[in-house]
N, C-alpha and C positions, 0 to 999 in steps of 0.2 A: 595910446593903448598901453595898459599896464603889462608888465612882464608876467609870464606864467611860471609858477613854481609848484613842484610837488614836494611835500615835506613828509618823510616817512619816519614815524616814531615807533620805538620798540614796544612790544607788549610788556617787557620787563620794566620799561621806564615808568609804567603806571603803578609799579610795585617797588617801593623804595627799599624794603627790607622784609624779612620774614615776619617781623612784628607789625608791619603796616600793609596788610593784604586785604582789609575789609573794603567794601564798596565806598564808604566815605573816604578812606585812605586813598583809594584809586582815583576818586574824583579830585581830591586835593592835588595829587600828582599831575593829573590831566590839566587842571586849572593853571598850575605853574607853567607847564609847557605851552599852554594857550596864550599866556602873557607874552612869551617870546615870539610866538607866531603873530600875535597882534602887532608887535614891533615891525615884523616883516611887512604886514599889510600897510602900516603907516609909511613904509618906505616905497610903496607903490606896487607891491606884488599882489596878483590875484592867485590865491593859494588853494590847492587841493591837498587835503591831509589824508595820509594812509597810516596804518598802524599794524603792529604785530598783535597776536592774540594767544600766544602759547600758554601762558599761565592761566588765562581766563578759560580757555577750552579745557585745560586740565582740571579746573575747579568744577566745571559742568559735568565732565566725565566722572569725576569722583563722586559728586552728589548722585549722579545717575546710578553708579555702581552700588552705592550704599542703599539707595531706595529701590533696587531692582526686585526685591521680594514683594513690593506692593505696586510699583509703577513700571511702565515700559521704559527701557533705556533709550537714550537720545542718540540717533545716528550722527556720525561725525560731521556730515555736511550741514545738518541742522544746528550742531554746536557752533559751527562757523557763523551761521546766520544769526544765532542768538547773541554771540559776542559782538558782531557788527552792530546790531541794534543797541546793545548796552553801552559799548564804547562810543558809538555815534551820539547817543544821548548825552553822555558825559561831555563830549567835545562841543556839542551844540549848546548846552547850557553854560559851560565854562566860557565859551567865546561870546555868547549873548551877553553874559554878565560883564565880561571884560569890555566889550564894545559899549555897553551902557555906561560903564564907569568912565570911559575915555571920550564918550560922545562920538563914536565911530558909527556911521550910517551904513551898516552891512548886514546882510542876512546869511544864515548858515543852514545847510541842509545835509542830511545823511542819505546815502544810497546803499541799500543791500546789493552787493556786487557779486555776480557770477563771473568766473574766469574759465575760458575754454582751454582744455588740455587735450593732448593727443591720446586716444585710447590705446595706441600702440607704443606709448612712451616706455622706454626700458625701465623706468622707475617702478612700473607696476609689476615687473618681474623680480625686482630687488628692493623691497621696502626697507627703508633705513631710518625713518623718523620715529623716535619713541614717543608715545603718548600715554596718558592715563596713569593709573597707580601702579606701584610695584606689586608683584604677586609672588607667592611661592610657586615652586615648579608644578605641583599637582594642580593648583588652580589655573595656572597658565596653560598647562596641557589640556585641561578640560575645556577652557574657552577656545583653544585652537581647534579641538575636535568638534565642539558643538556649534561654534560661530564662524569657523574658518579663519580665525585670527592667525597672523604671523607673529610669533613670539621670539624674543631674544633676551639673553642675559644682558643687563645694563650695569656696567661698572662694578660688578660683583656685589651689587646691592639688592639683587632680585631680578625677576623676570618681568618684562613689559611688552605690551603690544607695540609693533612697529607698522607704520603705514607708508605708502609711496609719497615721494615729493616730486611730482612731475613738473616739467617746464611750462610756464604760462605761455599761451599762444595768442589769445585775443581777449580783450575786456568786453564782455557782452553788453554792459551798460555804458560803454564809452559815449554814444551819442547823447545820452541824458547828462552825463558828467560834463561833457564839453559844452552843452547848451547852457547849463547852469553857470559854469565858469565864465563863459563869454558874457553873461549878464552881470558879472561881478559878484556872484554869490559864492561864498566860501563853502566848499564841498568836502565832506568826509566820505571816502569810498575805498574800495579794495581792502577792507579791513581783514587782517590776518592773511594777506596775500590773495584774498578772494575765495569764494566757494568754488572748488574745482568741479567742473561739469564737462561731459562729453556729449557729442551729438550722435543720435542713432541714425539708421538708414533713411528715416523720414525727415531728418533735420531737427528732431525734437531734442531738448536738453534733458540730461539725466545726471543727478548728483553722484559723485563717486567718493569713496573713502580715501582721502589723501590730504596732504598739507602742502600748499604752495608757498615757497619762500617769499616773504613779504617784500624783501628788497628787490628781487627779480621782478615781481609783479609791479612794484612801484616804478621801476625803471621802464617797464613796458608801457605803463600808463603814461608816464612823462613823455616818452617818445611818441606814443600814439596821438596824444593831444597837442603835440608841438610845443611843449614847455621849454623855456629857456634854461631853467635851473632845476636840479634835483638836489635836495638836502636830505641826507640820511642822518637822523639824530640817534645817537647811541650813548654808551656809558663813559666814553673817553673824549677828551677835548680834541685830540689829534690821532692820526694813524701813526704807528711806530714800526720801524724795522727792529727785529730782535726784541719784540715786546716782552717785558718782564725780566730781561737780562741786564747785566751790568752795563753792557754796551748798547742799550736800546737808543734809538735815534728817531726823533720826531720828523715827520714829513710835513712840510708846510705847503708844498705845491709839487705836482708831478703831472706830466702829460700822460695820455692814455697808453702810449707805447712803453713808457717807463713802468707804468702800473702793470702792464702785461708781462714785462720782464720780471718784476718782483713776484707776480703770481707763479710764473714758471719756476722761479728759484725757491718757491715754497715758503715765502716769508709770512704768509697769513694763514691763520688757523681755520680749518673747516668748521662750519657751524658758528663761527664768530665773525672775524673780519673778512674772511675769504669771500662769502657771497656779497658783502657790501662793496668790495672793490670790483668784483665781477659785474655787479649791477651798474656801478658808475662807468666802467669801461664800455659796457653795452650802450648806455645812454649817450655817451660822447660819440661812439662809432655810428650811432643812428641819428646824428645831427644835433644833439644837445650842446649847449654852449659851455656849461660848467656844472660840475657836481661838487658838493661839499659834504664832508663827514666831520661831525662835531657833536658835543653834548648839548642838551637843551639850553642851559644858561648862556651858552656862548654863540647861539645862532646869530644874533645881531652883530656881534664882534666879528664873526666869521664872514658875514656878508660884506663887512668893511675891509676884509683882508687882514685883520689883526690876529686871528687865530684860526684853528681848524685846519683841515687838509683839503686843498683844492685840487681837483682833477680837471684838466682841460685837454683840448685837442692837441695832439702832437704833430710835428712837421717832419716828414721824412725827406731828407736831402736826396736829390737824384744821384744816381751813380756817376762817377767821373767819366768823361768821354774816353773812348778807346784811343790808344796811341796808334799812329800810323807810321 
C-alpha cells in the first residue's frame, strides 16, 4: 500500500511576482509545483493537495467591489468556493499533462471542501484577518455602518476589512476525499483552508464570513485521513532560527518538543512561519510520522533528507527514580 501524503502549497506560490499575476502566470506556477508533486507520486506516495487562496480571494473581492454599481457583491464563503474551483482546475490540468508526458497512469479530482468551525470560536469576537482592498476612512466607516464590517487600519496604508480566522474542527468532505485517495486518485481539496461553515440547531450547514488558516486545515486533513506525511510548501528551502538576522541558523531536523520550545521562545513570525510550525506539531502529536517544510523545487530532495526541515516525534525521557 502506498504512503499517504498531504502537500500544502501556498496561495502566494501561484503568484511569483507582482508582474506575474495573470491566470496564465498562475497556471505556469501551478504546473511547476505539480512537476515536483509528480516526482513524489513516482516515489510511491498517494497525494492529497491543498493550497492557500489569499491573493485569489483578494482579486475576486476587488473585482466585486469595482463592479458593485452594476452587480451584486460576492460573499466571502462563495469567494472561497470560486477559488477552490479555479485552483483545482489549474492543478487538475497541470497534473494531467504532467502524467501524460511521463506516462503515469493516475487520475486527478478536485473537491469543493467545507470545513466545520465552532460558532462560539473566540475568533468571531476578535476578527484579525485583513481581506479586500484598502479604503479611506470615510469609505471604511460607511461599509462598517451599512454592511456590519469590522474595519482596522493596516500598516498605515489605509483601512481594510478584517474577518475571523476560526480553528478548523472537521473536514465535511473527508469521506469523499478518503475514498478517492484509497482508490489511488490524486485529490485537490481543502483549498484556502476550506470554506468555513457552522451547524445550526437542526444540523444544517451555514457558510460564515471568515478565513481558515490553510496549514491548520491541511494538518487536520492529514491527521483525519491517517496520512504518513505532511509537506508544507513555502517560499524558503528551510526553517530558520533568527530568520533574516546575521546569526540566522537553518534547522535541518527537530522533534515536535523542540519545535514547541521554539514556539514558546517566539522564534517564528505570526502570519508567516508560526502557523506552519504549529500545524506540523499538531500533525505529529496526532499520530503523523513526519512533517517537512520546504519550497517547491526542493520537495524531492527534502523527501530524500537532503534539504528542507523535518519535524518528527520527540521522545521524552522518564524522570529519574527517586532516591531512598
